[in-house]
N, CA and C of each residue as an Amber inpcrd file, in Angstrom:
protein
   612
  11.3030000   2.7340000  28.4720000  10.1400000   2.4240000  27.6320000
   9.5550000   3.7140000  27.0310000   9.5360000   4.7880000  27.8410000
   9.0160000   6.0560000  27.3420000   9.8640000   6.5790000  26.1860000
  11.1940000   6.3970000  26.3020000  12.0910000   6.8340000  25.2320000
  11.8140000   6.0530000  23.9550000  11.5640000   4.7560000  24.1060000
  11.2690000   3.9160000  22.9440000   9.9740000   4.3610000  22.2690000
   8.9500000   4.6450000  23.0740000   7.6790000   5.0880000  22.5140000
   7.8140000   6.4480000  21.8480000   8.6260000   7.3240000  22.4340000
   8.8360000   8.6470000  21.8430000   9.4890000   8.5110000  20.4680000
  10.4660000   7.5940000  20.3760000  11.1290000   7.3720000  19.0900000
  10.1490000   6.7890000  18.0770000   9.3130000   5.8460000  18.5270000
   8.3360000   5.2240000  17.6270000   7.3350000   6.2500000  17.1250000
   6.8520000   7.0980000  18.0480000   5.8860000   8.1270000  17.6490000
   6.5300000   9.1030000  16.6670000   7.8050000   9.4340000  16.9080000
   8.5060000  10.3400000  16.0030000   8.6250000   9.7790000  14.6020000
   9.0090000   8.4960000  14.4950000   9.1560000   7.8600000  13.1840000
   7.8050000   7.7590000  12.4870000   6.7910000   7.2800000  13.2090000
   5.4540000   7.1520000  12.6180000   4.8890000   8.5160000  12.2220000
   5.1330000   9.5100000  13.0630000   4.6490000  10.8500000  12.7530000
   5.3010000  11.4090000  11.4970000   6.5960000  11.1860000  11.3600000
   7.3010000  11.6700000  10.1750000   6.7800000  10.9850000   8.9200000
   6.5840000   9.6780000   9.0000000   6.0630000   8.9390000   7.8510000
   4.6410000   9.3780000   7.5070000   3.8910000   9.7870000   8.5140000
   2.5030000  10.1850000   8.2920000   2.4070000  11.5360000   7.5850000
   3.2480000  12.4820000   7.9690000   3.1090000  13.8450000   7.4460000
   3.7980000  14.0440000   6.0970000   4.6710000  13.1100000   5.7030000
   5.3050000  13.2440000   4.3940000   4.2300000  13.1170000   3.3090000
   4.1080000  14.1030000   2.4170000   3.0700000  14.0420000   1.3810000
   3.2120000  12.8000000   0.5050000   2.0940000  12.1690000   0.2000000
   2.0990000  10.9680000  -0.6290000   0.7500000  10.7670000  -1.2880000
   0.5300000   9.5780000  -1.8390000  -0.7410000   9.2960000  -2.5190000
  -1.9680000   9.5020000  -1.6480000  -1.8690000   9.1740000  -0.3460000
  -3.0330000   9.3240000   0.5330000  -3.5180000  10.7710000   0.5560000
  -2.5900000  11.7040000   0.7040000  -2.9720000  13.1140000   0.7540000
  -3.5480000  13.5730000  -0.5880000  -2.9730000  13.0620000  -1.6730000
  -3.4830000  13.4360000  -2.9960000  -4.9060000  12.9170000  -3.1960000
  -5.1740000  11.6960000  -2.7320000  -6.5180000  11.1250000  -2.8670000
  -7.5240000  11.9230000  -2.0360000  -7.1150000  12.3170000  -0.8280000
  -8.0000000  13.1160000   0.0270000  -8.2460000  14.4860000  -0.6050000
  -7.2010000  15.0970000  -1.1640000  -7.3580000  16.4000000  -1.8210000
  -8.3390000  16.2960000  -2.9790000  -8.1950000  15.2440000  -3.7770000
  -9.0870000  15.0400000  -4.9160000 -10.5320000  14.9700000  -4.4510000
 -10.7660000  14.2140000  -3.3710000 -12.1410000  14.0500000  -2.8940000
 -12.6810000  15.3500000  -2.3100000 -11.8190000  16.1120000  -1.6330000
 -12.2600000  17.3770000  -1.0650000 -12.6680000  18.3540000  -2.1590000
 -11.8980000  18.3930000  -3.2400000 -12.2240000  19.2930000  -4.3400000
 -13.4700000  18.8310000  -5.0890000 -13.6730000  17.5160000  -5.1610000
 -14.7950000  16.9850000  -5.9280000 -16.1120000  17.0400000  -5.1700000
 -16.0750000  16.7900000  -3.8630000 -17.3400000  16.6400000  -3.1320000
 -17.3600000  17.2840000  -1.7620000 -16.3140000  17.9970000  -1.3830000
 -16.3350000  18.7160000  -0.1240000 -15.6800000  17.9850000   1.0300000
 -15.5770000  18.6560000   2.1910000 -14.8500000  18.1050000   3.3490000
 -15.4600000  16.8380000   3.9360000 -16.7890000  16.7080000   3.8750000
 -17.4120000  15.5060000   4.4330000 -16.9200000  14.2480000   3.7490000
 -16.9410000  14.2490000   2.4250000 -16.4540000  13.0950000   1.6790000
 -14.9570000  12.9070000   1.8790000 -14.2190000  14.0160000   1.9920000
 -12.7720000  13.9130000   2.2020000 -12.4650000  13.2510000   3.5450000
 -13.2410000  13.5840000   4.5770000 -13.0350000  12.9540000   5.8870000
 -13.3470000  11.4620000   5.8280000 -14.3780000  11.1020000   5.0840000
 -14.6970000   9.6760000   4.9460000 -13.6000000   8.9470000   4.1610000
 -13.0050000   9.6410000   3.2000000 -11.8730000   9.0590000   2.4700000
 -10.7060000   8.8220000   3.4170000 -10.4410000   9.7960000   4.2860000
  -9.3760000   9.6400000   5.2870000  -9.6710000   8.4600000   6.2070000
 -10.9560000   8.2750000   6.5480000 -11.3310000   7.1240000   7.3650000
 -11.0540000   5.8110000   6.6570000 -11.2930000   5.7720000   5.3440000
 -10.9770000   4.5690000   4.5760000  -9.4840000   4.2900000   4.5610000
  -8.6840000   5.3420000   4.4510000  -7.2220000   5.1750000   4.4620000
  -6.7570000   4.6250000   5.8060000  -7.2780000   5.2070000   6.8960000
  -6.9190000   4.7190000   8.2260000  -7.3660000   3.2760000   8.4240000
  -8.5240000   2.9230000   7.8810000  -9.0000000   1.5310000   7.9630000
  -8.0740000   0.5970000   7.1920000  -7.5470000   1.0860000   6.0730000
  -6.6070000   0.2750000   5.3010000  -5.3740000  -0.0850000   6.1040000
  -4.9070000   0.8520000   6.9270000  -3.7450000   0.5600000   7.7740000
  -4.0610000  -0.5510000   8.7800000  -5.2870000  -0.5390000   9.2970000
  -5.6850000  -1.6020000  10.2330000  -5.7180000  -2.9550000   9.5240000
  -6.1830000  -2.9530000   8.2710000  -6.1900000  -4.2050000   7.5020000
  -4.7680000  -4.6940000   7.2710000  -3.8720000  -3.7610000   6.8960000
  -2.4690000  -4.1540000   6.7110000  -1.8810000  -4.7040000   8.0120000
  -2.2760000  -4.1060000   9.1460000  -1.7950000  -4.6120000  10.4290000
  -2.2580000  -6.0350000  10.6740000  -3.5270000  -6.3160000  10.3460000
  -4.0520000  -7.6720000  10.5080000  -3.3410000  -8.6460000   9.5730000
  -3.0870000  -8.2020000   8.3260000  -2.3730000  -9.0600000   7.3760000
  -0.9480000  -9.3400000   7.8470000  -0.3370000  -8.3330000   8.4630000
   1.0130000  -8.5210000   8.9910000   1.0030000  -9.5500000  10.1160000
   0.0240000  -9.4330000  11.0090000  -0.0830000 -10.3880000  12.1190000
  -0.3120000 -11.8040000  11.6090000  -1.0480000 -11.9160000  10.4940000
  -1.3240000 -13.2350000   9.9190000  -0.1620000 -13.7490000   9.0730000
   0.8490000 -12.9190000   8.8500000   2.0000000 -13.3420000   8.0720000
   1.8570000 -13.1170000   6.5790000   0.6960000 -12.6250000   6.1370000
   0.4710000 -12.4580000   4.6980000   1.2610000 -11.2870000   4.1360000
   1.4080000 -10.2230000   4.9290000   2.1730000  -9.0760000   4.4580000
   3.6350000  -9.4460000   4.2560000   4.1740000 -10.3160000   5.1330000
   5.5590000 -10.7490000   4.9880000   5.7420000 -11.5500000   3.7050000
   4.7510000 -12.3810000   3.3800000   4.8130000 -13.1520000   2.1320000
   4.8250000 -12.2150000   0.9330000   3.9740000 -11.1910000   0.9860000
   3.9270000 -10.2250000  -0.1070000   5.2490000  -9.4890000  -0.2340000
   5.8010000  -9.0560000   0.9060000   7.0600000  -8.3140000   0.8790000
   8.2200000  -9.1680000   0.3830000   8.1430000 -10.4920000   0.6190000
   9.2450000 -11.3770000   0.2330000   9.0670000 -11.9740000  -1.1530000
   7.8830000 -11.8240000  -1.7470000   7.6090000 -12.4200000  -3.0520000
   7.6620000 -11.3540000  -4.1350000   8.6880000 -11.3630000  -4.9780000
   8.7910000 -10.3440000  -6.0320000   7.5790000 -10.3210000  -6.9520000
   7.0440000 -11.4930000  -7.2920000   5.9040000 -11.5510000  -8.1950000
   4.6570000 -10.9490000  -7.5770000   4.3680000 -11.3200000  -6.3140000
   3.1860000 -10.7940000  -5.6340000   3.3270000  -9.2920000  -5.4000000
   4.5220000  -8.8860000  -5.0150000   4.7610000  -7.4590000  -4.7760000
   4.5700000  -6.6570000  -6.0600000   5.0930000  -7.2060000  -7.1660000
   4.9570000  -6.5200000  -8.4540000   3.4810000  -6.4080000  -8.8510000
   2.7200000  -7.4870000  -8.6260000   1.3100000  -7.4720000  -8.9860000
   0.5370000  -6.4020000  -8.2350000   0.7290000  -6.3400000  -6.9040000
   0.0300000  -5.3320000  -6.1080000   0.5350000  -3.9370000  -6.4640000
   1.8380000  -3.8320000  -6.7180000   2.4060000  -2.5290000  -7.0730000
   1.7960000  -1.9900000  -8.3630000   1.6520000  -2.8570000  -9.3620000
   1.0710000  -2.4170000 -10.6310000  -0.4100000  -2.1010000 -10.4920000
  -1.1190000  -2.8870000  -9.6660000  -2.5280000  -2.5870000  -9.4110000
  -2.6750000  -1.2260000  -8.7290000  -1.8250000  -0.9940000  -7.7300000
  -1.8670000   0.2820000  -7.0310000  -1.5260000   1.4460000  -7.9480000
  -0.5040000   1.2540000  -8.7810000  -0.1170000   2.3080000  -9.7210000
  -1.2450000   2.5910000 -10.7010000  -1.8620000   1.5240000 -11.2070000
  -2.9670000   1.6950000 -12.1400000  -4.1360000   2.4300000 -11.5120000
  -4.4110000   2.1390000 -10.2440000  -5.5240000   2.7980000  -9.5590000
  -5.2560000   4.2890000  -9.3890000  -4.0160000   4.6490000  -9.0200000
  -3.6700000   6.0560000  -8.8590000  -3.7390000   6.7970000 -10.1940000
  -3.2380000   6.1500000 -11.2520000  -3.3030000   6.7710000 -12.5790000
  -4.7530000   6.9420000 -13.0100000  -5.5830000   5.9440000 -12.7120000
  -7.0110000   6.0290000 -13.0450000  -7.6660000   7.2090000 -12.3320000
  -7.3900000   7.3510000 -11.0270000  -7.9680000   8.4620000 -10.2800000
  -7.4820000   9.8000000 -10.8320000  -6.1920000   9.8710000 -11.1560000
  -5.6480000  11.1090000 -11.6970000  -6.2250000  11.4500000 -13.0560000
  -6.3360000  10.4400000 -13.9200000  -6.8790000  10.6760000 -15.2570000
  -8.3430000  11.0950000 -15.1800000  -9.1080000  10.4810000 -14.2700000
 -10.5150000  10.8530000 -14.1300000 -10.6490000  12.2760000 -13.5900000
  -9.7250000  12.6540000 -12.7100000  -9.7350000  14.0160000 -12.1940000
  -9.4840000  15.0230000 -13.3120000  -8.5070000  14.7360000 -14.1660000
  -8.2120000  15.6400000 -15.2780000  -9.3540000  15.6510000 -16.2930000
  -9.9660000  14.4870000 -16.4960000 -11.0590000  14.3900000 -17.4590000
 -12.2350000  15.2660000 -17.0340000 -12.4790000  15.3190000 -15.7370000
 -13.5980000  16.1050000 -15.2170000 -13.1880000  17.5310000 -14.8580000
 -11.9970000  17.9060000 -15.2520000 -11.4530000  19.2030000 -14.8710000
 -12.3690000  20.3520000 -15.2650000 -12.8730000  20.3600000 -16.4840000
 -13.7360000  21.4570000 -16.9310000 -15.0150000  21.5480000 -16.1090000
 -15.6150000  20.3900000 -15.8330000 -16.8680000  20.3810000 -15.0840000
 -16.6770000  20.8570000 -13.6570000 -15.6090000  20.4170000 -13.0110000
 -15.4110000  20.7480000 -11.6030000 -15.1090000  22.2140000 -11.4190000
 -14.5360000  22.8550000 -12.4360000 -14.2740000  24.2850000 -12.3150000
 -15.5770000  25.0540000 -12.1750000 -16.6010000  24.6040000 -12.8740000
 -17.8630000  25.3430000 -12.8950000 -18.8200000  24.9570000 -11.7790000
 -18.5130000  23.8730000 -11.0360000 -19.4290000  23.3970000  -9.9990000
 -18.8680000  23.7480000  -8.6350000 -19.6710000  24.3000000  -7.7050000
 -19.1700000  24.6590000  -6.3840000 -18.6560000  23.4480000  -5.6180000
 -17.7070000  23.6950000  -4.7030000 -17.1830000  22.6280000  -3.8520000
 -18.3210000  22.0190000  -3.0510000 -18.3570000  20.6920000  -2.9940000
 -19.3790000  20.0110000  -2.2140000 -20.6790000  19.8070000  -2.9370000
 -20.6820000  20.0350000  -4.2540000 -21.9390000  19.9060000  -4.9960000
 -22.1890000  18.4940000  -5.4760000 -21.4120000  17.5350000  -4.9600000
 -21.6780000  16.1370000  -5.2750000 -21.0560000  15.6520000  -6.5610000
 -19.9020000  16.2280000  -6.9550000 -19.2530000  15.7730000  -8.1770000
 -18.3870000  14.5470000  -7.9520000 -18.2510000  14.1140000  -6.6950000
 -17.5020000  12.8940000  -6.4530000 -18.3340000  11.6880000  -6.8480000
 -17.6920000  10.5690000  -7.1390000 -18.4300000   9.3650000  -7.5120000
 -17.8920000   8.1850000  -6.7300000 -18.7920000   7.2630000  -6.3870000
 -18.3820000   6.1060000  -5.6190000 -18.2620000   6.4400000  -4.1440000
 -18.0990000   5.4120000  -3.3460000 -17.9840000   5.5900000  -1.9020000
 -16.6320000   6.1940000  -1.5500000 -16.6010000   7.3250000  -0.8410000
 -15.3140000   7.9170000  -0.4630000 -14.5250000   7.0030000   0.4620000
 -15.2130000   6.2920000   1.3660000 -14.5140000   5.3740000   2.2740000
 -13.8270000   4.2570000   1.4900000 -14.5300000   3.6950000   0.5050000
 -13.9350000   2.6270000  -0.2980000 -12.7660000   3.1470000  -1.1400000
 -12.8800000   4.4120000  -1.6010000 -11.7900000   5.0010000  -2.3690000
 -10.5270000   5.0760000  -1.5260000 -10.6630000   5.5630000  -0.2980000
  -9.5120000   5.6380000   0.5950000  -8.9710000   4.2700000   0.9580000
  -9.8800000   3.3320000   1.2310000  -9.4640000   1.9770000   1.5920000
  -8.6920000   1.3320000   0.4450000  -9.2190000   1.4290000  -0.7740000
  -8.5620000   0.8150000  -1.9310000  -7.1960000   1.4420000  -2.1820000
  -7.1170000   2.7760000  -2.0690000  -5.8410000   3.4540000  -2.3110000
  -4.7830000   2.9660000  -1.3320000  -5.1680000   2.7350000  -0.0840000
  -4.2070000   2.2910000   0.9170000  -3.8590000   0.8120000   0.7610000
  -4.8740000  -0.0260000   0.5100000  -4.6190000  -1.4590000   0.3850000
  -3.7820000  -1.7890000  -0.8470000  -3.8530000  -0.9300000  -1.8700000
  -3.0840000  -1.1730000  -3.0850000  -1.7140000  -0.5080000  -3.0430000
  -1.2700000  -0.1840000  -1.8420000   0.0700000   0.3770000  -1.6440000
   0.9510000  -0.6880000  -0.9920000   1.7280000  -1.4410000  -1.8010000
   2.5150000  -2.5450000  -1.2370000   3.6340000  -2.0770000  -0.3260000
   4.0000000  -0.8060000  -0.4080000   5.0600000  -0.3100000   0.4550000
   4.6460000  -0.3280000   1.9240000   3.3360000  -0.3000000   2.1790000
   2.8680000  -0.4420000   3.5580000   3.2460000  -1.8200000   4.0870000
   3.1080000  -2.8420000   3.2460000   3.4880000  -4.2020000   3.6640000
   4.9670000  -4.2640000   3.9940000   5.7980000  -3.6320000   3.1580000
   7.2370000  -3.6260000   3.4020000   7.5490000  -2.8870000   4.6990000
   6.8890000  -1.7600000   4.9080000   7.1160000  -0.9780000   6.1250000
   6.6890000  -1.7590000   7.3620000   5.5050000  -2.3900000   7.2880000
   4.9870000  -3.1000000   8.4550000   5.8010000  -4.3520000   8.7830000
   6.3820000  -4.9840000   7.7870000   7.1600000  -6.1930000   8.0610000
   8.6430000  -5.8990000   8.2780000   9.1010000  -4.7380000   7.7980000
  10.5190000  -4.4240000   7.9180000  10.8470000  -3.4700000   9.0460000
  10.2390000  -2.2910000   9.0380000  10.5910000  -1.2610000  10.0160000
   9.7510000  -1.3100000  11.2780000   8.4590000  -1.5610000  11.1240000
   7.5660000  -1.4890000  12.2800000   7.9880000  -2.4070000  13.4390000
   8.4090000  -3.6610000  13.1810000   8.8130000  -4.5160000  14.3020000
   9.9690000  -3.9370000  15.1160000  10.8470000  -3.1650000  14.4620000
  11.9800000  -2.5810000  15.1910000  11.5330000  -1.4530000  16.1190000
  10.3360000  -0.9160000  15.8930000   9.8230000   0.1530000  16.7360000
   9.0220000  -0.3720000  17.9200000   8.6570000  -1.6560000  17.8810000
   7.8400000  -2.2340000  18.9540000   8.6370000  -2.2640000  20.2570000
   8.0320000  -1.8530000  21.3700000   8.7360000  -1.8590000  22.6610000
   9.0670000  -3.2840000  23.0950000  10.3220000  -3.5580000  23.4430000
  10.7150000  -4.9240000  23.8140000  10.0680000  -5.4030000  25.1050000
   9.5470000  -4.4690000  25.9200000   8.9450000  -4.8770000  27.1880000
   7.5950000  -5.5640000  27.0030000   6.9890000  -5.4130000  25.8240000
   5.6800000  -6.0090000  25.5620000   5.8230000  -7.2180000  24.6430000
   4.8570000  -8.1530000  24.7060000   4.8490000  -9.2470000  23.7270000
   4.8010000  -8.6670000  22.3160000   5.4560000  -9.3260000  21.3740000
   5.5760000  -8.7960000  20.0110000   4.2150000  -8.4660000  19.4010000
   3.2350000  -9.3710000  19.5820000   1.9160000  -9.1540000  18.9900000
   1.2550000  -7.9030000  19.5600000   1.3590000  -7.7100000  20.8750000
   0.7490000  -6.5320000  21.5020000   1.4530000  -5.2580000  21.0460000
   2.7770000  -5.3030000  20.9950000   3.5270000  -4.1310000  20.5700000
   3.1830000  -3.7170000  19.1550000   3.1030000  -4.6970000  18.2540000
   2.7540000  -4.3940000  16.8610000   1.3410000  -3.8500000  16.7550000
   0.4210000  -4.4510000  17.5160000  -0.9720000  -3.9950000  17.4690000
  -1.0830000  -2.5380000  17.9220000  -0.3840000  -2.1880000  18.9900000
  -0.4170000  -0.8110000  19.4780000   0.1760000   0.1600000  18.4580000
   1.2610000  -0.2630000  17.7950000   1.8850000   0.6040000  16.7940000
   0.9700000   0.8130000  15.5880000   0.2900000  -0.2440000  15.1700000
  -0.6360000  -0.1210000  14.0370000  -1.7790000   0.8190000  14.3950000
  -2.3360000   0.6640000  15.5980000  -3.4110000   1.5570000  16.0460000
  -2.9140000   2.9950000  16.1200000  -1.6850000   3.1740000  16.5960000
  -1.1060000   4.5050000  16.6960000  -0.9160000   5.1120000  15.3090000
  -0.4060000   4.3080000  14.3870000  -0.1970000   4.7920000  13.0130000
  -1.5230000   5.1820000  12.3710000  -2.5400000   4.3600000  12.5810000
  -3.8580000   4.6560000  12.0270000  -4.4320000   5.9330000  12.6270000
  -4.2710000   6.1010000  13.9480000  -4.7920000   7.2930000  14.6220000
  -4.0570000   8.5490000  14.1530000  -2.7380000   8.4680000  14.0180000
  -1.9610000   9.6120000  13.5400000  -2.3680000   9.9930000  12.1180000
  -2.5710000   8.9660000  11.2870000  -2.9680000   9.2100000   9.8990000
  -4.3260000   9.8950000   9.8410000  -5.2700000   9.3930000  10.6350000
  -6.6120000   9.9720000  10.6480000  -6.5680000  11.4080000  11.1630000
  -5.7710000  11.6570000  12.2160000  -5.6760000  13.0060000  12.7760000
  -5.0240000  13.9710000  11.7840000  -3.9590000  13.5090000  11.1310000
  -3.2560000  14.3700000  10.1820000  -4.1290000  14.7000000   8.9710000
  -4.7080000  13.6810000   8.3730000  -5.5400000  13.9240000   7.1990000
  -6.8100000  14.6930000   7.5710000  -7.3470000  14.4170000   8.7710000
  -8.5140000  15.1640000   9.2230000  -8.1930000  16.6450000   9.3890000
  -7.0280000  16.9420000   9.9890000  -6.6120000  18.3260000  10.1220000
  -6.3980000  18.9950000   8.7780000  -5.8560000  18.2270000   7.8430000
  -5.6340000  18.7540000   6.4950000  -6.9660000  19.0810000   5.8180000
  -7.9490000  18.2170000   6.0000000  -9.2760000  18.4690000   5.4280000
  -9.9030000  19.7200000   6.0400000  -9.7190000  19.9120000   7.3480000
 -10.2680000  21.1060000   7.9990000  -9.6140000  22.3740000   7.4520000
  -8.3220000  22.3010000   7.1620000  -7.6480000  23.4490000   6.5520000
  -8.2330000  23.7560000   5.1770000  -8.4850000  22.6880000   4.4130000
  -9.1050000  22.8830000   3.1030000 -10.4990000  23.4850000   3.2510000
 -11.2220000  23.0460000   4.2780000 -12.5700000  23.5750000   4.4890000
 -12.5210000  25.0650000   4.8450000 -11.5380000  25.4580000   5.6660000
 -11.3970000  26.8710000   6.0360000 -11.0280000  27.7160000   4.8150000
 -10.3540000  27.0680000   3.8620000  -9.9850000  27.7920000   2.6450000
 -11.1010000  27.7460000   1.6120000 -12.2900000  27.3120000   2.0340000
 -13.4200000  27.1570000   1.1230000 -13.7050000  28.3620000   0.2460000
 -13.7720000  29.5790000   0.8250000 -14.0480000  30.7470000  -0.0240000
 -13.0230000  30.9320000  -1.1450000 -11.7680000  30.6120000  -0.8430000
 -10.7300000  30.7260000  -1.8700000 -10.8950000  29.6170000  -2.9090000
 -11.2000000  28.4170000  -2.4280000 -11.3550000  27.2870000  -3.3490000
 -12.5760000  27.4400000  -4.2440000 -13.5170000  28.2640000  -3.8200000
 -14.7150000  28.4860000  -4.6370000 -14.3820000  29.2660000  -5.9150000
 -13.2680000  29.9630000  -5.9130000 -12.8900000  30.7280000  -7.0950000
 -12.5600000  29.7600000  -8.2300000 -13.2010000  29.9270000  -9.3770000
 -13.0080000  28.9630000 -10.4750000 -11.5580000  28.7390000 -10.8590000
 -10.7840000  29.8020000 -10.9400000  -9.3910000  29.6410000 -11.3570000
  -8.5740000  28.8740000 -10.3270000  -8.7890000  29.2020000  -9.0490000
  -8.0460000  28.5190000  -7.9840000  -8.4230000  27.0500000  -7.9360000
  -9.7260000  26.7940000  -7.9580000 -10.1780000  25.4070000  -7.8840000
  -9.7570000  24.6120000  -9.1120000  -9.8440000  25.2660000 -10.2750000
  -9.4130000  24.5920000 -11.4930000  -7.9450000  24.2380000 -11.4550000
  -7.1130000  25.1610000 -10.9560000  -5.6740000  24.9050000 -10.8800000
  -5.3710000  23.7770000  -9.9000000  -6.0430000  23.7970000  -8.7270000
  -5.8190000  22.7380000  -7.7440000  -6.2850000  21.3840000  -8.2590000
  -7.4190000  21.3740000  -8.9500000  -7.9180000  20.1150000  -9.5110000
  -6.9390000  19.5580000 -10.5290000  -6.4310000  20.4270000 -11.3830000
  -5.4660000  19.9980000 -12.4000000  -4.1920000  19.4780000 -11.7480000
  -3.6660000  20.2260000 -10.7550000  -2.4400000  19.8050000 -10.0630000
  -2.6590000  18.4750000  -9.3610000  -3.8140000  18.2990000  -8.7130000
  -4.1030000  17.0480000  -8.0090000  -4.1280000  15.8700000  -8.9740000
  -4.7580000  16.0620000 -10.1490000  -4.7800000  14.9890000 -11.1500000
  -3.3890000  14.6220000 -11.6140000  -2.5780000  15.6320000 -11.8820000
  -1.2050000  15.3860000 -12.3290000  -0.3890000  14.6880000 -11.2360000
  -0.5740000  15.1300000  -9.9870000   0.1610000  14.5260000  -8.8700000
  -0.2200000  13.0540000  -8.6970000  -1.5150000  12.7520000  -8.7970000
  -1.9560000  11.3590000  -8.6820000  -1.3350000  10.4960000  -9.7720000
  -1.3320000  10.9940000 -10.9890000  -0.7100000  10.2450000 -12.0950000
   0.7910000  10.0990000 -11.8310000   1.4180000  11.1800000 -11.3350000
   2.8430000  11.1250000 -11.0290000   3.1550000  10.0790000  -9.9770000
   2.3390000  10.0220000  -8.9080000   2.5490000   8.9980000  -7.8890000
   2.3520000   7.5960000  -8.4820000   1.3780000   7.4640000  -9.3780000
   1.1680000   6.1700000 -10.0110000   2.3810000   5.7330000 -10.8010000
   2.9750000   6.6590000 -11.5380000   4.1800000   6.3520000 -12.3220000
   5.3320000   5.9680000 -11.3990000   5.4800000   6.7290000 -10.3010000
   6.5540000   6.4310000  -9.3490000   6.3730000   5.0430000  -8.7460000
   5.1420000   4.7250000  -8.3510000   4.8650000   3.3980000  -7.7800000
   5.1580000   2.3060000  -8.7940000   4.7560000   2.5250000 -10.0550000
   4.9430000   1.5050000 -11.0950000   6.4100000   1.2720000 -11.4080000
   7.2110000   2.3240000 -11.3630000   8.6180000   2.2090000 -11.7610000
   9.5570000   2.0230000 -10.5820000   8.9970000   2.0220000  -9.3600000
   9.8270000   1.8550000  -8.1710000  10.4420000   0.4600000  -8.1550000
  11.7010000   0.4020000  -7.7360000  12.3930000  -0.8840000  -7.7010000
  12.0090000  -1.7130000  -6.4900000  11.4490000  -1.1090000  -5.5000000
  11.0950000  -1.8860000  -4.2990000  10.5660000  -1.0400000  -3.1850000
């Protein structure tokens, strides 16, 4: 059982640390409004994983993963949201260069931003209905095993993104430099748009 859990933690950990839209959304929030808002964004992302876990238990995630039309709809919504965030980041690029980190240039609830970004990622549904069940320990009832894995995935995500935010906070003096912050803001906007395009054009 310990070997099975070690393998599950390894797979979940690898999936967590691979850079993706979640990290880009957290970076955007950190540059716009500081580490506090970025941590709340990470909390929204972790909460989104718990929602996906509940949807999986209810069978709704499996329906989404098996329905090309529903999957396409959520995929396009998610892609549009990422492109919107990226475009807004680029639009505010000039302003954010001149405003210190944490000066309140973020807009909307950071927790809701993270939650929406995660819930509009249909690949989580595919992962939770396809790969996650294979990681569940056979010694436990399926529902309990899945619940523990979802909690573990959420905790790993929160810890990883939280650590990333702390690194950004330690780099605060460097990020305060207009050129550095401007370049990071621009790159973050482009990356968000790029992820949106990838999500929109992904075959599955």
